[in-house]
N, C-alpha and C positions, 0 to 999 in steps of 0.2 A: 293505795291500790293493793288489793289482795291477790297475790300470785299463787295461792295454794292450788288452784285449778291447773295453772300452767305447769307447776312443779310436778303434779301428779301425772300429767300427760307426758312430760319430759321423761319421768321415771319409767312410765309404761313403755314409751318408745325405746328407751335404753334396754329394758328387759327383753323386749321383742327382738331387738337387734342382736343381743348376746345369744338369745335362744337360736336365732337363725344361723349365726356364726358357728355356734356349737354343733348344731345338726350337720352342717357341712363338714366340720372338722371330724366328727364321728364317722361320717361317710368315707372321707378320704383315708382315714386310718383303719378302716374296717373294725370299728369299735362299737360296743353297745353300752347304753347308759341304763343302769339299774338304780331305782329310787325306792328307798324304804317308805312305808306309809307315813312316817313322821317327818319326812323331809319338807323343805320349803315348797310352797305351792308352785312357784315358777320352775322348780326342778321336776316335780312330779308331772307337771304339764307336758314336758317334752321327753320324758323317759321312754325307752323302748319297752321296759317292763317295770311295773310298780307293784309292790306287795310286801309280804313278810320276808325276813332275812334269808332263811334257808330255801324258801320257795323260789326266791330270785336266783340263788346259786344254782339250783337245779334247772331252771329255765335257761340260764346262760349256758349250761352244759350242752344244751340241745341246739345251740346256734353254731354257725361257722365263723363267728367273730374271732379276731386275733387278740383283741383287747377288751377287758371288762372294766368299765369305770363304775365303781360302786359308791353311790351316794348314800351313806349311812354312817355307821361307826366301825371301829377297827375290827371287832370280832366278826362282823358281817363280811367284810372284805377278806378276812382270813378264811372264812368258810368257803367263799367263792374260789380262793386260791387252792384250798384243800380239794375241792370237787372238780377244779379245772386246771390241772397242772400244766397242760399244754398252752394255756392262755396267759397273757400278762394281765395282772389285776392291779388297778390303781385305786387308792383311797384319796379323793381330791383334797381333803384337809387332814393332814397327818396328826392334828391335835384332837380329832374327833374320837374320843374314847368312850368308855362306859364305866361309871362308878361301881356298878354291881359286879362287873367282870373283874375289877381290880380288888374286890373284897376277898378273893381266894386265889391261891397259887397251886401249881402242880404238886408242890411238896405238901401242902395242906391235905390234898386228896390222898397222897401216898400215906400220910400219917393216919388218916381216917380208915383207910383199908387195913392198916395194921391193927387199929382198935376194934374194927368190925370185920374180921376176915370172911365171915359168911354172908356179908351184904354187898351185892354188886353196886357199883356207882352209876347213877343216872345223872348225866351232865346236861343241864339246860343248854341249848345252843348259844345262849348268852354267856359263853365262857371263852377263854383264850384257846388257841390251838394246842398249847402245852397242856392245858387242863383236859381237853378232849382226849388227848393222846394217852393219858393215864386213867381214863374212865372206861367203863364197860359198854355203855350205850348212851346215845344222846336222846333228847326229847325236845319237843317244842311246846309252847303253851297249849296248842291245840290237841296234841296227842299224848301229853304227859301221863294221863290216867291210863290210857291204853298200854303205853310202854311199861309202866310199873306193874300193871296186872298181867302182863305177858311173861314176867320173870317168875321162875320157879321158887325162888327164895322166899322166906317168911318175912324178911325185912330188907329194906333198900336204903342206900344213902342217896340223898338228892342234894345237888349243888348247882348254883350257889344261892338260889332264891328261897328263903324260908317261907315266903307267902305262897309261892307256887307249890311248895312241898305241903304246906298246910291245906291248900285247896285239894291236892291229890288225896290227902289222908281221908277226906270226906267220902271218897269213892273206892276205897280199897280196904281189905282186911289186913294187909301187910303193915308192919311197923315202918313208918317213914322217919328216917334219921336226917334231920335238916341241918344244913350249914346256915349260920345267921346272917346271910347276905340279903339285900333287898334293893328295890329300885326306888331311888329318892323321889322322882316325880309321882309315881303311883302311890307313894306313901301319903301324899298331900291330901287326897280326897278322904273325907271323914263322913260318918253317918249323919252328922249334923248338917254338912253341906247338902246332902241328899234330902234331908227333911225340909230345909229351907227352900230348895229348888222345887220340890214337889208341891209345896204350898203355893209357890209362885206360878207353877205350870201344872194345874190339875190334870191328871191323866197321863202325865209324862212317864215314860218307861226308862228306868235306870239300867244301863248296860255297863257292866264292870269287866275289867281285865283280871285274869288269874293272879297277876302280880300285885293286886290290891291287898290291903290288910284284911284279916279274917272278919273283923267287924264291918268293914265296908262290903265285903262279899255277902255278908248276912243281909245287908240292906238292898242288894241287887235284885232286879227282876229277871235279869239274864246275865250269864257270865260266859265269855268266850274270848278267843284270840282276836287279833285285829281282823284277819280274814273272815272269821266267824261273825264279827260285828257287822261287816258289810252285808253279808248274807241275811243276817237277822233283820236289820233295818229295812232292807229291800222287801222282805216278805211280810213284815209286820204291818198291821192296819193302823197302828198308832200314828199320831200326828207329831207329837213332841218326844224327843229322846235326849236323855241326860247321858253324855258320853264320858265314861270313866277311863279314858286313856289319853295319850298325848294328842294335843289339839290338831296336829298335822293330819290326823286321820279324817278330819271333817271336810277337807278339800274334796276328796273323792265322794264322800257321802252326800254332800250338797249337790255335786255334779250328777250323781246317779238318782237322787231323790229330791228334785227341786221343789216339790210340794210339801216337804217335811222340814221340821225345825230341829236343829241340833244345838244342844247347850253343853258347854264343858262342865264337868262335875266340880271343877275347882279352877279358878283363873290362873293358878300357879302350875297347872298341869302342862308344863312345857319342858322338854328335854333340851337343855342348852347345848349339849354335844350334837344332837341331831340338827340343831339350827346353825351350827358352825359352818356348814358347807354352803357356799354361795356360788352363783353361776361363774364368777371370776375364778374361783378355786378350780372348778371343773374344767374350764377352758385352759387355764395355765398348766394344770397338772397333766392334761392330755397333750397339749402342744409341746411341753418340755419333757414329757415322759418321766415325770418324777413322782415320788411317793408310791413307788411300786412295792407291793406286799411280797415279802420273801419269807418262806417257811422252810426250815431244815427238812430234808427229804424224810429222814427217819421219823420226825414228829408228824409230818404230813400224812405219812402212810398209816401210822397208828391212830391219828385223829380221824382219818377217813374211815377206818374200820369201825369206830364208834358210831359215826353217822350212818354207815351202811347197815350196821346192826339194827338201827332204828328203821331205816327205809325198807328193810326186809319184812317188816311187819305189815 
C-alpha cells in the first residue's frame, strides 16, 4: 500500500496547524512576522510583510508592534534592530548567517579607508552592523548605481560584493574599488546554464540579479533586485522566465502570475542559510523570547547614519 498521499496530507495539515498557532501567538504578543523573498513558502505565506531586507525593516518601523520576528539571515535582523531601537527583534534561527557578510570585517574597511583616504565607503546592506558603522553610506542592489553616482568623489570603495561593484562600474565614470566578496549561490549560474535553458524554452527571458558574475550579467535580458524582478515579470508579456536568483522568490512570482512559467537558472541556486528557518523555529523563538538581536548603542547609531545617508537620496 502506498501511503505517500496520506503522508503529504498529514504534512500539509501539520503546516496549517503550525501557521494557525503562530498567527495567534503573534497576535497575543503584538508581534509582526517579516519574511525575506528567499524564505520557505510556508513562512512567506503567513508573513505580515514579505520583501527585500531593508524594505522590511522600514515597513516594520511604521507599525506599532512591540516585537519584530525577522525570518531571514542575521544581517537583516540587525538592520531591523538598527532601524527600530524601541522594538525587540528576534532572529528565529540563530545559525542563519550569510557567507558574503562573513567575507569582510570592520577592520578590513578601516584598512581600506587608510589605503584610499579620498574614497568614501559604500556598504551593501548585506554587511554586519559593525561594517555599516565604519562605512559612509549604504546601498541596496536596487539603488547601488544611484548611490555611487550621488557621491562627489572620483572613486569609491564598494564592500563586500565584487559582483555588485562590477555591475555598478558599468553605469558610472567613477573608479569603483571592490572588495573580493561574493554570494556563493549567485555564483552558481553560468552563461552555459542560460544557453541550455534558452534552447529548451525558446523565447524565455533571463532575469539576473546584480550579485551574479559579470559573464552571467552579460547573458541577461534584464538585471534587477528581487523587488525589481517581481515588477518586471508582472509587466512583461513573455510566457517563460529564467530566474537568476534564489529559488524562494518563485513562490510569490507564481502566485502573482499563474499564467507564466518560472525556471531556476541553476538547480543549485538555493541559499542554505535562508532555508534554515522553519515554522518550529519561529514559534519557539517567539514563545520563549530567545535569539534576540542586540547591537551596542554606539555601533547602532553609526550604522543607522550610513543607512540614513542612503535613505536621504
